[in-house]
N, CA, C and O atoms as a GROMACS GRO file, in nm:
protein
  584
    1MET      N    1  -6.891  -7.485  -5.994
    1MET     CA    2  -6.758  -7.428  -6.008
    1MET      C    3  -6.655  -7.538  -6.036
    1MET      O    4  -6.565  -7.519  -6.118
    2CYS      N    5  -6.668  -7.652  -5.966
    2CYS     CA    6  -6.572  -7.761  -5.985
    2CYS      C    7  -6.577  -7.815  -6.128
    2CYS      O    8  -6.473  -7.840  -6.188
    3THR      N    9  -6.696  -7.832  -6.180
    3THR     CA   10  -6.710  -7.882  -6.316
    3THR      C   11  -6.648  -7.784  -6.415
    3THR      O   12  -6.582  -7.825  -6.511
    4TYR      N   13  -6.669  -7.656  -6.393
    4TYR     CA   14  -6.613  -7.554  -6.480
    4TYR      C   15  -6.460  -7.558  -6.474
    4TYR      O   16  -6.394  -7.551  -6.578
    5LEU      N   17  -6.403  -7.569  -6.354
    5LEU     CA   18  -6.257  -7.572  -6.339
    5LEU      C   19  -6.197  -7.698  -6.402
    5LEU      O   20  -6.088  -7.692  -6.459
    6LYS      N   21  -6.267  -7.810  -6.391
    6LYS     CA   22  -6.216  -7.934  -6.452
    6LYS      C   23  -6.214  -7.922  -6.604
    6LYS      O   24  -6.118  -7.966  -6.667
    7ASN      N   25  -6.318  -7.863  -6.662
    7ASN     CA   26  -6.327  -7.855  -6.807
    7ASN      C   27  -6.246  -7.741  -6.867
    7ASN      O   28  -6.190  -7.756  -6.976
    8MET      N   29  -6.239  -7.628  -6.799
    8MET     CA   30  -6.175  -7.511  -6.859
    8MET      C   31  -6.030  -7.491  -6.817
    8MET      O   32  -5.950  -7.442  -6.896
    9ASP      N   33  -5.995  -7.529  -6.694
    9ASP     CA   34  -5.860  -7.501  -6.645
    9ASP      C   35  -5.778  -7.627  -6.623
    9ASP      O   36  -5.662  -7.618  -6.582
   10GLY      N   37  -5.836  -7.744  -6.650
   10GLY     CA   38  -5.760  -7.868  -6.645
   10GLY      C   39  -5.739  -7.927  -6.506
   10GLY      O   40  -5.652  -8.013  -6.488
   11PHE      N   41  -5.815  -7.884  -6.408
   11PHE     CA   42  -5.804  -7.943  -6.276
   11PHE      C   43  -5.860  -8.085  -6.278
   11PHE      O   44  -5.951  -8.116  -6.355
   12THR      N   45  -5.806  -8.171  -6.192
   12THR     CA   46  -5.861  -8.305  -6.178
   12THR      C   47  -5.952  -8.309  -6.056
   12THR      O   48  -5.950  -8.219  -5.972
   13HIS      N   49  -6.032  -8.414  -6.049
   13HIS     CA   50  -6.125  -8.429  -5.937
   13HIS      C   51  -6.051  -8.438  -5.804
   13HIS      O   52  -6.095  -8.379  -5.704
   14SER      N   53  -5.938  -8.510  -5.802
   14SER     CA   54  -5.864  -8.525  -5.677
   14SER      C   55  -5.800  -8.394  -5.633
   14SER      O   56  -5.786  -8.370  -5.513
   15GLN      N   57  -5.761  -8.308  -5.727
   15GLN     CA   58  -5.704  -8.178  -5.690
   15GLN      C   59  -5.810  -8.090  -5.624
   15GLN      O   60  -5.784  -8.023  -5.524
   16LEU      N   61  -5.929  -8.092  -5.681
   16LEU     CA   62  -6.035  -8.007  -5.627
   16LEU      C   63  -6.094  -8.064  -5.499
   16LEU      O   64  -6.143  -7.989  -5.414
   17LYS      N   65  -6.090  -8.193  -5.484
   17LYS     CA   66  -6.146  -8.260  -5.367
   17LYS      C   67  -6.070  -8.220  -5.240
   17LYS      O   68  -6.130  -8.212  -5.132
   18ASN      N   69  -5.940  -8.197  -5.251
   18ASN     CA   70  -5.858  -8.165  -5.135
   18ASN      C   71  -5.855  -8.017  -5.101
   18ASN      O   72  -5.788  -7.977  -5.006
   19LYS      N   73  -5.928  -7.934  -5.177
   19LYS     CA   74  -5.929  -7.789  -5.152
   19LYS      C   75  -6.055  -7.749  -5.077
   19LYS      O   76  -6.160  -7.814  -5.085
   20SER      N   77  -6.042  -7.640  -5.004
   20SER     CA   78  -6.159  -7.586  -4.934
   20SER      C   79  -6.243  -7.506  -5.034
   20SER      O   80  -6.200  -7.481  -5.147
   21PHE      N   81  -6.362  -7.468  -4.992
   21PHE     CA   82  -6.450  -7.393  -5.080
   21PHE      C   83  -6.388  -7.259  -5.118
   21PHE      O   84  -6.400  -7.216  -5.233
   22ASP      N   85  -6.322  -7.194  -5.023
   22ASP     CA   86  -6.260  -7.064  -5.051
   22ASP      C   87  -6.148  -7.077  -5.156
   22ASP      O   88  -6.134  -6.991  -5.243
   23GLU      N   89  -6.068  -7.183  -5.146
   23GLU     CA   90  -5.961  -7.204  -5.244
   23GLU      C   91  -6.019  -7.233  -5.383
   23GLU      O   92  -5.967  -7.183  -5.484
   24VAL      N   93  -6.126  -7.312  -5.388
   24VAL     CA   94  -6.191  -7.341  -5.516
   24VAL      C   95  -6.248  -7.213  -5.575
   24VAL      O   96  -6.240  -7.189  -5.696
   25GLN      N   97  -6.308  -7.130  -5.488
   25GLN     CA   98  -6.366  -7.005  -5.537
   25GLN      C   99  -6.257  -6.911  -5.589
   25GLN      O  100  -6.280  -6.841  -5.688
   26LYS      N  101  -6.138  -6.907  -5.525
   26LYS     CA  102  -6.028  -6.824  -5.574
   26LYS      C  103  -5.984  -6.871  -5.713
   26LYS      O  104  -5.963  -6.789  -5.803
   27ASP      N  105  -5.969  -7.002  -5.730
   27ASP     CA  106  -5.930  -7.057  -5.860
   27ASP      C  107  -6.036  -7.026  -5.966
   27ASP      O  108  -6.003  -6.994  -6.080
   28PHE      N  109  -6.164  -7.036  -5.928
   28PHE     CA  110  -6.273  -7.007  -6.019
   28PHE      C  111  -6.271  -6.860  -6.060
   28PHE      O  112  -6.286  -6.828  -6.178
   29ASP      N  113  -6.252  -6.770  -5.964
   29ASP     CA  114  -6.247  -6.627  -5.994
   29ASP      C  115  -6.127  -6.594  -6.084
   29ASP      O  116  -6.137  -6.510  -6.174
   30LYS      N  117  -6.014  -6.662  -6.060
   30LYS     CA  118  -5.896  -6.640  -6.143
   30LYS      C  119  -5.924  -6.682  -6.288
   30LYS      O  120  -5.890  -6.610  -6.382
   31THR      N  121  -5.986  -6.798  -6.305
   31THR     CA  122  -6.018  -6.847  -6.439
   31THR      C  123  -6.120  -6.757  -6.506
   31THR      O  124  -6.109  -6.729  -6.625
   32MET      N  125  -6.218  -6.712  -6.433
   32MET     CA  126  -6.319  -6.621  -6.489
   32MET      C  127  -6.256  -6.487  -6.526
   32MET      O  128  -6.298  -6.423  -6.622
   33GLY      N  129  -6.155  -6.445  -6.450
   33GLY     CA  130  -6.084  -6.321  -6.482
   33GLY      C  131  -6.015  -6.332  -6.617
   33GLY      O  132  -6.013  -6.236  -6.694
   34TRP      N  133  -5.958  -6.448  -6.646
   34TRP     CA  134  -5.895  -6.469  -6.776
   34TRP      C  135  -5.999  -6.457  -6.888
   34TRP      O  136  -5.973  -6.397  -6.992
   35ILE      N  137  -6.116  -6.513  -6.864
   35ILE     CA  138  -6.220  -6.511  -6.966
   35ILE      C  139  -6.276  -6.370  -6.982
   35ILE      O  140  -6.305  -6.326  -7.093
   36ASP      N  141  -6.292  -6.298  -6.870
   36ASP     CA  142  -6.344  -6.162  -6.878
   36ASP      C  143  -6.245  -6.069  -6.947
   36ASP      O  144  -6.286  -5.972  -7.012
   37SER      N  145  -6.115  -6.096  -6.934
   37SER     CA  146  -6.016  -6.008  -6.996
   37SER      C  147  -5.985  -6.047  -7.140
   37SER      O  148  -5.898  -5.987  -7.203
   38PHE      N  149  -6.055  -6.148  -7.193
   38PHE     CA  150  -6.034  -6.192  -7.331
   38PHE      C  151  -6.073  -6.081  -7.427
   38PHE      O  152  -6.177  -6.018  -7.412
   39VAL      N  153  -5.987  -6.057  -7.526
   39VAL     CA  154  -6.013  -5.956  -7.627
   39VAL      C  155  -6.020  -6.027  -7.762
   39VAL      O  156  -5.927  -6.098  -7.800
   40SER      N  157  -6.129  -6.008  -7.832
   40SER     CA  158  -6.144  -6.076  -7.961
   40SER      C  159  -6.053  -6.013  -8.066
   40SER      O  160  -6.006  -5.900  -8.050
   41MET      N  161  -6.029  -6.087  -8.172
   41MET     CA  162  -5.941  -6.039  -8.279
   41MET      C  163  -6.002  -5.918  -8.350
   41MET      O  164  -5.929  -5.830  -8.395
   42ASP      N  165  -6.134  -5.914  -8.361
   42ASP     CA  166  -6.199  -5.802  -8.427
   42ASP      C  167  -6.173  -5.671  -8.353
   42ASP      O  168  -6.157  -5.566  -8.415
   43PHE      N  169  -6.170  -5.678  -8.222
   43PHE     CA  170  -6.146  -5.559  -8.142
   43PHE      C  171  -6.006  -5.504  -8.168
   43PHE      O  172  -5.988  -5.383  -8.175
   44GLU      N  173  -5.907  -5.591  -8.180
   44GLU     CA  174  -5.770  -5.546  -8.205
   44GLU      C  175  -5.756  -5.482  -8.342
   44GLU      O  176  -5.676  -5.390  -8.359
   45VAL      N  177  -5.832  -5.529  -8.440
   45VAL     CA  178  -5.827  -5.470  -8.574
   45VAL      C  179  -5.881  -5.328  -8.569
   45VAL      O  180  -5.823  -5.237  -8.628
   46VAL      N  181  -5.991  -5.308  -8.498
   46VAL     CA  182  -6.049  -5.174  -8.485
   46VAL      C  183  -5.952  -5.086  -8.408
   46VAL      O  184  -5.929  -4.971  -8.446
   47LYS      N  185  -5.897  -5.139  -8.302
   47LYS     CA  186  -5.802  -5.063  -8.222
   47LYS      C  187  -5.677  -5.033  -8.305
   47LYS      O  188  -5.619  -4.926  -8.291
   48GLY      N  189  -5.636  -5.126  -8.392
   48GLY     CA  190  -5.520  -5.107  -8.477
   48GLY      C  191  -5.539  -4.991  -8.572
   48GLY      O  192  -5.443  -4.919  -8.600
   49ASP      N  193  -5.662  -4.970  -8.623
   49ASP     CA  194  -5.687  -4.858  -8.713
   49ASP      C  195  -5.669  -4.726  -8.640
   49ASP      O  196  -5.612  -4.633  -8.696
   50LYS      N  197  -5.717  -4.718  -8.516
   50LYS     CA  198  -5.699  -4.596  -8.438
   50LYS      C  199  -5.552  -4.579  -8.401
   50LYS      O  200  -5.500  -4.468  -8.400
   51GLY      N  201  -5.487  -4.689  -8.369
   51GLY     CA  202  -5.348  -4.684  -8.327
   51GLY      C  203  -5.254  -4.647  -8.439
   51GLY      O  204  -5.143  -4.600  -8.413
   52SER      N  205  -5.294  -4.668  -8.564
   52SER     CA  206  -5.204  -4.640  -8.675
   52SER      C  207  -5.175  -4.491  -8.686
   52SER      O  208  -5.064  -4.453  -8.725
   53ILE      N  209  -5.272  -4.405  -8.652
   53ILE     CA  210  -5.249  -4.261  -8.654
   53ILE      C  211  -5.147  -4.224  -8.548
   53ILE      O  212  -5.056  -4.144  -8.572
   54ASP      N  213  -5.163  -4.284  -8.428
   54ASP     CA  214  -5.067  -4.258  -8.321
   54ASP      C  215  -4.929  -4.308  -8.360
   54ASP      O  216  -4.828  -4.243  -8.331
   55ASP      N  217  -4.924  -4.424  -8.424
   55ASP     CA  218  -4.795  -4.479  -8.467
   55ASP      C  219  -4.728  -4.390  -8.569
   55ASP      O  220  -4.607  -4.370  -8.565
   56ASP      N  221  -4.806  -4.334  -8.662
   56ASP     CA  222  -4.750  -4.245  -8.764
   56ASP      C  223  -4.694  -4.118  -8.700
   56ASP      O  224  -4.589  -4.069  -8.741
   57GLN      N  225  -4.765  -4.064  -8.600
   57GLN     CA  226  -4.717  -3.944  -8.533
   57GLN      C  227  -4.590  -3.973  -8.454
   57GLN      O  228  -4.496  -3.893  -8.453
   58GLU      N  229  -4.588  -4.089  -8.389
   58GLU     CA  230  -4.470  -4.127  -8.313
   58GLU      C  231  -4.352  -4.151  -8.406
   58GLU      O  232  -4.238  -4.115  -8.373
   59GLU      N  233  -4.377  -4.211  -8.520
   59GLU     CA  234  -4.271  -4.234  -8.617
   59GLU      C  235  -4.216  -4.102  -8.671
   59GLU      O  236  -4.095  -4.089  -8.692
   60ALA      N  237  -4.303  -4.005  -8.693
   60ALA     CA  238  -4.258  -3.874  -8.740
   60ALA      C  239  -4.171  -3.806  -8.635
   60ALA      O  240  -4.071  -3.743  -8.669
   61LYS      N  241  -4.206  -3.819  -8.507
   61LYS     CA  242  -4.125  -3.763  -8.399
   61LYS      C  243  -3.987  -3.830  -8.395
   61LYS      O  244  -3.885  -3.763  -8.377
   62MET      N  245  -3.986  -3.961  -8.413
   62MET     CA  246  -3.859  -4.033  -8.410
   62MET      C  247  -3.771  -3.992  -8.526
   62MET      O  248  -3.649  -3.981  -8.510
   63LYS      N  249  -3.829  -3.969  -8.643
   63LYS     CA  250  -3.751  -3.929  -8.760
   63LYS      C  251  -3.687  -3.792  -8.739
   63LYS      O  252  -3.578  -3.767  -8.791
   64LYS      N  253  -3.755  -3.703  -8.663
   64LYS     CA  254  -3.698  -3.572  -8.634
   64LYS      C  255  -3.569  -3.587  -8.554
   64LYS      O  256  -3.472  -3.514  -8.576
   65HIS      N  257  -3.568  -3.681  -8.462
   65HIS     CA  258  -3.454  -3.698  -8.371
   65HIS      C  259  -3.342  -3.781  -8.432
   65HIS      O  260  -3.229  -3.780  -8.383
   66MET      N  261  -3.372  -3.851  -8.537
   66MET     CA  262  -3.270  -3.935  -8.600
   66MET      C  263  -3.189  -3.856  -8.701
   66MET      O  264  -3.243  -3.772  -8.774
   67GLU      N  265  -3.062  -3.882  -8.704
   67GLU     CA  266  -2.975  -3.817  -8.800
   67GLU      C  267  -2.891  -3.924  -8.867
   67GLU      O  268  -2.830  -4.006  -8.799
   68ILE      N  269  -2.888  -3.924  -8.997
   68ILE     CA  270  -2.809  -4.023  -9.071
   68ILE      C  271  -2.670  -3.966  -9.091
   68ILE      O  272  -2.653  -3.859  -9.149
   69VAL      N  273  -2.571  -4.040  -9.043
   69VAL     CA  274  -2.433  -3.998  -9.055
   69VAL      C  275  -2.368  -4.083  -9.163
   69VAL      O  276  -2.366  -4.206  -9.152
   70VAL      N  277  -2.316  -4.019  -9.265
   70VAL     CA  278  -2.254  -4.091  -9.374
   70VAL      C  279  -2.105  -4.103  -9.345
   70VAL      O  280  -2.037  -4.003  -9.319
   71ASP      N  281  -2.055  -4.223  -9.350
   71ASP     CA  282  -1.913  -4.249  -9.329
   71ASP      C  283  -1.848  -4.260  -9.467
   71ASP      O  284  -1.878  -4.352  -9.543
   72GLU      N  285  -1.761  -4.167  -9.498
   72GLU     CA  286  -1.702  -4.164  -9.631
   72GLU      C  287  -1.586  -4.261  -9.646
   72GLU      O  288  -1.547  -4.293  -9.758
   73GLU      N  289  -1.531  -4.309  -9.535
   73GLU     CA  290  -1.422  -4.405  -9.543
   73GLU      C  291  -1.477  -4.542  -9.576
   73GLU      O  292  -1.585  -4.581  -9.531
   74GLU      N  293  -1.400  -4.614  -9.656
   74GLU     CA  294  -1.442  -4.749  -9.689
   74GLU      C  295  -1.403  -4.842  -9.576
   74GLU      O  296  -1.297  -4.827  -9.515
   75ILE      N  297  -1.488  -4.937  -9.550
   75ILE     CA  298  -1.462  -5.035  -9.446
   75ILE      C  299  -1.431  -5.167  -9.514
   75ILE      O  300  -1.512  -5.219  -9.591
   76ALA      N  301  -1.314  -5.222  -9.484
   76ALA     CA  302  -1.276  -5.350  -9.543
   76ALA      C  303  -1.313  -5.462  -9.447
   76ALA      O  304  -1.282  -5.456  -9.328
   77VAL      N  305  -1.377  -5.561  -9.499
   77VAL     CA  306  -1.416  -5.676  -9.419
   77VAL      C  307  -1.342  -5.798  -9.472
   77VAL      O  308  -1.355  -5.833  -9.589
   78ASP      N  309  -1.266  -5.861  -9.384
   78ASP     CA  310  -1.196  -5.982  -9.423
   78ASP      C  311  -1.287  -6.101  -9.392
   78ASP      O  312  -1.309  -6.135  -9.276
   79ALA      N  313  -1.338  -6.161  -9.496
   79ALA     CA  314  -1.426  -6.275  -9.479
   79ALA      C  315  -1.378  -6.389  -9.567
   79ALA      O  316  -1.335  -6.369  -9.681
   80ILE      N  317  -1.387  -6.508  -9.514
   80ILE     CA  318  -1.350  -6.626  -9.590
   80ILE      C  319  -1.479  -6.694  -9.633
   80ILE      O  320  -1.559  -6.734  -9.547
   81PRO      N  321  -1.501  -6.708  -9.762
   81PRO     CA  322  -1.622  -6.777  -9.805
   81PRO      C  323  -1.622  -6.922  -9.758
   81PRO      O  324  -1.516  -6.984  -9.745
   82LEU      N  325  -1.739  -6.975  -9.734
   82LEU     CA  326  -1.749  -7.112  -9.685
   82LEU      C  327  -1.693  -7.213  -9.784
   82LEU      O  328  -1.646  -7.319  -9.744
   83ALA      N  329  -1.698  -7.182  -9.912
   83ALA     CA  330  -1.651  -7.277 -10.013
   83ALA      C  331  -1.500  -7.297 -10.006
   83ALA      O  332  -1.451  -7.402 -10.045
   84THR      N  333  -1.426  -7.197  -9.957
   84THR     CA  334  -1.281  -7.210  -9.951
   84THR      C  335  -1.231  -7.241  -9.810
   84THR      O  336  -1.111  -7.234  -9.784
   85LYS      N  337  -1.320  -7.274  -9.720
   85LYS     CA  338  -1.282  -7.306  -9.583
   85LYS      C  339  -1.196  -7.432  -9.583
   85LYS      O  340  -1.233  -7.531  -9.645
   86PRO      N  341  -1.081  -7.430  -9.514
   86PRO     CA  342  -0.995  -7.549  -9.514
   86PRO      C  343  -1.062  -7.665  -9.443
   86PRO      O  344  -1.135  -7.644  -9.346
   87PRO      N  345  -1.039  -7.785  -9.489
   87PRO     CA  346  -1.104  -7.900  -9.426
   87PRO      C  347  -1.053  -7.920  -9.284
   87PRO      O  348  -0.938  -7.891  -9.253
   88ILE      N  349  -1.138  -7.970  -9.199
   88ILE     CA  350  -1.102  -7.992  -9.060
   88ILE      C  351  -1.016  -8.117  -9.048
   88ILE      O  352  -0.915  -8.116  -8.978
   89ILE      N  353  -1.054  -8.224  -9.115
   89ILE     CA  354  -0.974  -8.347  -9.113
   89ILE      C  355  -0.881  -8.342  -9.234
   89ILE      O  356  -0.927  -8.329  -9.348
   90VAL      N  357  -0.750  -8.353  -9.209
   90VAL     CA  358  -0.655  -8.342  -9.320
   90VAL      C  359  -0.593  -8.476  -9.359
   90VAL      O  360  -0.540  -8.488  -9.469
   91ASP      N  361  -0.599  -8.575  -9.270
   91ASP     CA  362  -0.539  -8.704  -9.304
   91ASP      C  363  -0.602  -8.812  -9.216
   91ASP      O  364  -0.663  -8.783  -9.113
   92TRP      N  365  -0.586  -8.937  -9.259
   92TRP     CA  366  -0.636  -9.051  -9.184
   92TRP      C  367  -0.540  -9.167  -9.200
   92TRP      O  368  -0.469  -9.176  -9.300
   93LYS      N  369  -0.537  -9.255  -9.102
   93LYS     CA  370  -0.450  -9.372  -9.106
   93LYS      C  371  -0.521  -9.489  -9.039
   93LYS      O  372  -0.606  -9.471  -8.952
   94ILE      N  373  -0.484  -9.608  -9.082
   94ILE     CA  374  -0.526  -9.729  -9.013
   94ILE      C  375  -0.401  -9.783  -8.945
   94ILE      O  376  -0.303  -9.816  -9.012
   95ILE      N  377  -0.405  -9.790  -8.813
   95ILE     CA  378  -0.288  -9.830  -8.735
   95ILE      C  379  -0.317  -9.966  -8.671
   95ILE      O  380  -0.424  -9.987  -8.615
   96LYS      N  381  -0.221 -10.057  -8.680
   96LYS     CA  382  -0.233 -10.189  -8.617
   96LYS      C  383  -0.130 -10.196  -8.505
   96LYS      O  384  -0.011 -10.178  -8.526
   97GLU      N  385  -0.180 -10.224  -8.387
   97GLU     CA  386  -0.093 -10.245  -8.270
   97GLU      C  387  -0.124 -10.384  -8.216
   97GLU      O  388  -0.225 -10.404  -8.149
   98GLY      N  389  -0.039 -10.476  -8.245
   98GLY     CA  390  -0.064 -10.614  -8.206
   98GLY      C  391  -0.181 -10.669  -8.286
   98GLY      O  392  -0.180 -10.667  -8.409
   99LYS      N  393  -0.282 -10.719  -8.215
   99LYS     CA  394  -0.401 -10.772  -8.282
   99LYS      C  395  -0.508 -10.666  -8.302
   99LYS      O  396  -0.605 -10.690  -8.374
  100MET      N  397  -0.491 -10.550  -8.241
  100MET     CA  398  -0.592 -10.444  -8.249
  100MET      C  399  -0.562 -10.349  -8.365
  100MET      O  400  -0.447 -10.317  -8.392
  101GLY      N  401  -0.667 -10.306  -8.432
  101GLY     CA  402  -0.655 -10.207  -8.537
  101GLY      C  403  -0.730 -10.081  -8.496
  101GLY      O  404  -0.836 -10.089  -8.434
  102TYR      N  405  -0.675  -9.965  -8.528
  102TYR     CA  406  -0.736  -9.837  -8.492
  102TYR      C  407  -0.748  -9.750  -8.616
  102TYR      O  408  -0.666  -9.757  -8.707
  103PHE      N  409  -0.851  -9.668  -8.618
  103PHE     CA  410  -0.867  -9.565  -8.720
  103PHE      C  411  -0.820  -9.434  -8.656
  103PHE      O  412  -0.871  -9.395  -8.552
  104GLN      N  413  -0.724  -9.368  -8.717
  104GLN     CA  414  -0.672  -9.242  -8.664
  104GLN      C  415  -0.708  -9.130  -8.758
  104GLN      O  416  -0.679  -9.137  -8.878
  105LEU      N  417  -0.770  -9.024  -8.704
  105LEU     CA  418  -0.805  -8.906  -8.782
  105LEU      C  419  -0.716  -8.791  -8.737
  105LEU      O  420  -0.708  -8.762  -8.618
  106ILE      N  421  -0.649  -8.726  -8.831
  106ILE     CA  422  -0.559  -8.616  -8.801
  106ILE      C  423  -0.626  -8.487  -8.847
  106ILE      O  424  -0.668  -8.475  -8.962
  107ARG      N  425  -0.635  -8.392  -8.757
  107ARG     CA  426  -0.704  -8.266  -8.784
  107ARG      C  427  -0.606  -8.157  -8.828
  107ARG      O  428  -0.485  -8.174  -8.816
  108ALA      N  429  -0.659  -8.047  -8.879
  108ALA     CA  430  -0.578  -7.938  -8.932
  108ALA      C  431  -0.491  -7.873  -8.825
  108ALA      O  432  -0.383  -7.823  -8.855
  109ASP      N  433  -0.537  -7.872  -8.701
  109ASP     CA  434  -0.459  -7.808  -8.595
  109ASP      C  435  -0.350  -7.900  -8.539
  109ASP      O  436  -0.281  -7.862  -8.445
  110GLY      N  437  -0.334  -8.019  -8.596
  110GLY     CA  438  -0.229  -8.111  -8.554
  110GLY      C  439  -0.275  -8.216  -8.453
  110GLY      O  440  -0.202  -8.310  -8.425
  111SER      N  441  -0.392  -8.201  -8.400
  111SER     CA  442  -0.442  -8.300  -8.305
  111SER      C  443  -0.491  -8.423  -8.379
  111SER      O  444  -0.527  -8.416  -8.497
  112SER      N  445  -0.492  -8.535  -8.310
  112SER     CA  446  -0.542  -8.658  -8.371
  112SER      C  447  -0.622  -8.736  -8.269
  112SER      O  448  -0.610  -8.715  -8.148
  113ARG      N  449  -0.703  -8.827  -8.320
  113ARG     CA  450  -0.787  -8.909  -8.233
  113ARG      C  451  -0.795  -9.048  -8.292
  113ARG      O  452  -0.807  -9.064  -8.414
  114ARG      N  453  -0.788  -9.148  -8.206
  114ARG     CA  454  -0.797  -9.287  -8.252
  114ARG      C  455  -0.932  -9.346  -8.211
  114ARG      O  456  -0.986  -9.317  -8.104
  115TYR      N  457  -0.984  -9.428  -8.300
  115TYR     CA  458  -1.111  -9.496  -8.275
  115TYR      C  459  -1.089  -9.644  -8.295
  115TYR      O  460  -1.025  -9.687  -8.391
  116SER      N  461  -1.143  -9.724  -8.203
  116SER     CA  462  -1.124  -9.869  -8.211
  116SER      C  463  -1.217  -9.934  -8.311
  116SER      O  464  -1.188 -10.043  -8.360
  117SER      N  465  -1.328  -9.871  -8.342
  117SER     CA  466  -1.419  -9.928  -8.442
  117SER      C  467  -1.480  -9.817  -8.526
  117SER      O  468  -1.482  -9.700  -8.486
  118MET      N  469  -1.530  -9.855  -8.641
  118MET     CA  470  -1.592  -9.758  -8.731
  118MET      C  471  -1.718  -9.699  -8.667
  118MET      O  472  -1.748  -9.581  -8.686
  119ILE      N  473  -1.791  -9.780  -8.592
  119ILE     CA  474  -1.914  -9.734  -8.528
  119ILE      C  475  -1.884  -9.625  -8.427
  119ILE      O  476  -1.954  -9.524  -8.423
  120LYS      N  477  -1.779  -9.642  -8.344
  120LYS     CA  478  -1.743  -9.539  -8.246
  120LYS      C  479  -1.699  -9.412  -8.315
  120LYS      O  480  -1.728  -9.302  -8.268
  121MET      N  481  -1.628  -9.424  -8.427
  121MET     CA  482  -1.586  -9.307  -8.501
  121MET      C  483  -1.707  -9.231  -8.555
  121MET      O  484  -1.713  -9.108  -8.544
  122LEU      N  485  -1.802  -9.303  -8.612
  122LEU     CA  486  -1.920  -9.237  -8.668
  122LEU      C  487  -2.007  -9.172  -8.560
  122LEU      O  488  -2.077  -9.075  -8.588
  123GLN      N  489  -2.004  -9.224  -8.438
  123GLN     CA  490  -2.080  -9.165  -8.328
  123GLN      C  491  -2.017  -9.034  -8.281
  123GLN      O  492  -2.087  -8.949  -8.225
  124ASN      N  493  -1.887  -9.017  -8.302
  124ASN     CA  494  -1.817  -8.902  -8.246
  124ASN      C  495  -1.782  -8.792  -8.346
  124ASN      O  496  -1.724  -8.691  -8.306
  125ILE      N  497  -1.813  -8.808  -8.474
  125ILE     CA  498  -1.786  -8.702  -8.570
  125ILE      C  499  -1.916  -8.653  -8.629
  125ILE      O  500  -2.016  -8.725  -8.632
  126ASP      N  501  -1.914  -8.530  -8.676
  126ASP     CA  502  -2.036  -8.474  -8.734
  126ASP      C  503  -2.037  -8.495  -8.886
  126ASP      O  504  -1.943  -8.550  -8.943
  127ARG      N  505  -2.142  -8.449  -8.950
  127ARG     CA  506  -2.161  -8.474  -9.092
  127ARG      C  507  -2.053  -8.408  -9.177
  127ARG      O  508  -2.005  -8.466  -9.274
  128GLU      N  509  -2.013  -8.286  -9.140
  128GLU     CA  510  -1.910  -8.215  -9.215
  128GLU      C  511  -1.779  -8.292  -9.212
  128GLU      O  512  -1.711  -8.304  -9.314
  129ASP      N  513  -1.742  -8.344  -9.094
  129ASP     CA  514  -1.620  -8.424  -9.083
  129ASP      C  515  -1.632  -8.552  -9.166
  129ASP      O  516  -1.534  -8.594  -9.228
  130LEU      N  517  -1.748  -8.613  -9.166
  130LEU     CA  518  -1.768  -8.736  -9.242
  130LEU      C  519  -1.753  -8.711  -9.393
  130LEU      O  520  -1.692  -8.791  -9.464
  131GLU      N  521  -1.809  -8.600  -9.440
  131GLU     CA  522  -1.796  -8.566  -9.581
  131GLU      C  523  -1.650  -8.537  -9.617
  131GLU      O  524  -1.604  -8.576  -9.724
  132THR      N  525  -1.577  -8.470  -9.529
  132THR     CA  526  -1.435  -8.443  -9.552
  132THR      C  527  -1.356  -8.573  -9.554
  132THR      O  528  -1.268  -8.590  -9.639
  133LEU      N  529  -1.387  -8.663  -9.462
  133LEU     CA  530  -1.319  -8.792  -9.458
  133LEU      C  531  -1.346  -8.872  -9.586
  133LEU      O  532  -1.256  -8.937  -9.638
  134TRP      N  533  -1.469  -8.866  -9.635
  134TRP     CA  534  -1.504  -8.937  -9.759
  134TRP      C  535  -1.423  -8.883  -9.877
  134TRP      O  536  -1.379  -8.959  -9.962
  135LYS      N  537  -1.404  -8.751  -9.881
  135LYS     CA  538  -1.324  -8.692  -9.989
  135LYS      C  539  -1.179  -8.739  -9.983
  135LYS      O  540  -1.112  -8.749 -10.086
  136LEU      N  541  -1.129  -8.767  -9.861
  136LEU     CA  542  -0.991  -8.815  -9.847
  136LEU      C  543  -0.978  -8.964  -9.882
  136LEU      O  544  -0.879  -9.006  -9.941
  137VAL      N  545  -1.079  -9.043  -9.845
  137VAL     CA  546  -1.072  -9.188  -9.864
  137VAL      C  547  -1.105  -9.227 -10.008
  137VAL      O  548  -1.048  -9.323 -10.060
  138LYS      N  549  -1.193  -9.155 -10.072
  138LYS     CA  550  -1.241  -9.190 -10.205
  138LYS      C  551  -1.129  -9.202 -10.310
  138LYS      O  552  -1.130  -9.298 -10.386
  139PRO      N  553  -1.034  -9.108 -10.317
  139PRO     CA  554  -0.930  -9.124 -10.420
  139PRO      C  555  -0.845  -9.250 -10.402
  139PRO      O  556  -0.799  -9.307 -10.501
  140LYS      N  557  -0.825  -9.292 -10.278
  140LYS     CA  558  -0.739  -9.408 -10.254
  140LYS      C  559  -0.815  -9.539 -10.274
  140LYS      O  560  -0.760  -9.633 -10.332
  141HIS      N  561  -0.939  -9.547 -10.228
  141HIS     CA  562  -1.014  -9.672 -10.230
  141HIS      C  563  -1.141  -9.666 -10.314
  141HIS      O  564  -1.222  -9.758 -10.307
  142GLY      N  565  -1.160  -9.561 -10.392
  142GLY     CA  566  -1.284  -9.545 -10.468
  142GLY      C  567  -1.305  -9.649 -10.575
  142GLY      O  568  -1.419  -9.686 -10.603
  143ASN      N  569  -1.198  -9.700 -10.638
  143ASN     CA  570  -1.212  -9.793 -10.749
  143ASN      C  571  -1.203  -9.940 -10.706
  143ASN      O  572  -1.226 -10.029 -10.788
  144THR      N  573  -1.170  -9.966 -10.582
  144THR     CA  574  -1.158 -10.107 -10.537
  144THR      C  575  -1.294 -10.163 -10.506
  144THR      O  576  -1.385 -10.091 -10.466
  145ARG      N  577  -1.307 -10.292 -10.525
  145ARG     CA  578  -1.433 -10.360 -10.496
  145ARG      C  579  -1.424 -10.421 -10.358
  145ARG      O  580  -1.317 -10.465 -10.318
  146PRO      N  581  -1.534 -10.425 -10.284
  146PRO     CA  582  -1.530 -10.483 -10.149
  146PRO      C  583  -1.504 -10.632 -10.152
  146PRO      O  584  -1.498 -10.696 -10.046
   0.00000   0.00000   0.00000
C-alpha cells in the first residue's frame, strides 16, 4: 500500500512512516476510490449519444416557455471609439530647481506628477502613456541629433 501511495498519490516515505496502519489504509482506500470512479472517454461518448435525445427534448420544452419580445423603439448607445479617445498625458515639461532637474507630466484631468529621473518615470507609467508621451515629444525633438 505504501509503495502504491508513493507512486500514485505523491506521498513521501517520511509522510507514510509517521502514520498508523489504519491511516495508511484510509489514504489507500481514498486513492483506490478515485481509480474505481474513473470514467473513460469512450464511455462519455456513448453516454453523450443517449443524452443527446434527452437534451433535444429538454431544449424543446425550454423553447415552449420562451417568448421573444420585440422592442420596436430604437436604442441609442453613446460610445466613443478607441481611436478618438483623448490622450491621457496632454503636456510635459522639464523643470530645473537649483541643481536638480525634474520631468513633469501633465494629465488631461489637470493633475501632474514629477519624476527625478527618466528611469523612475518609465517604471511608473504604462505603455499607452509612453506612446502618448512619445507623440508629444517627437514634434519638438524628433529632428535633433543626440
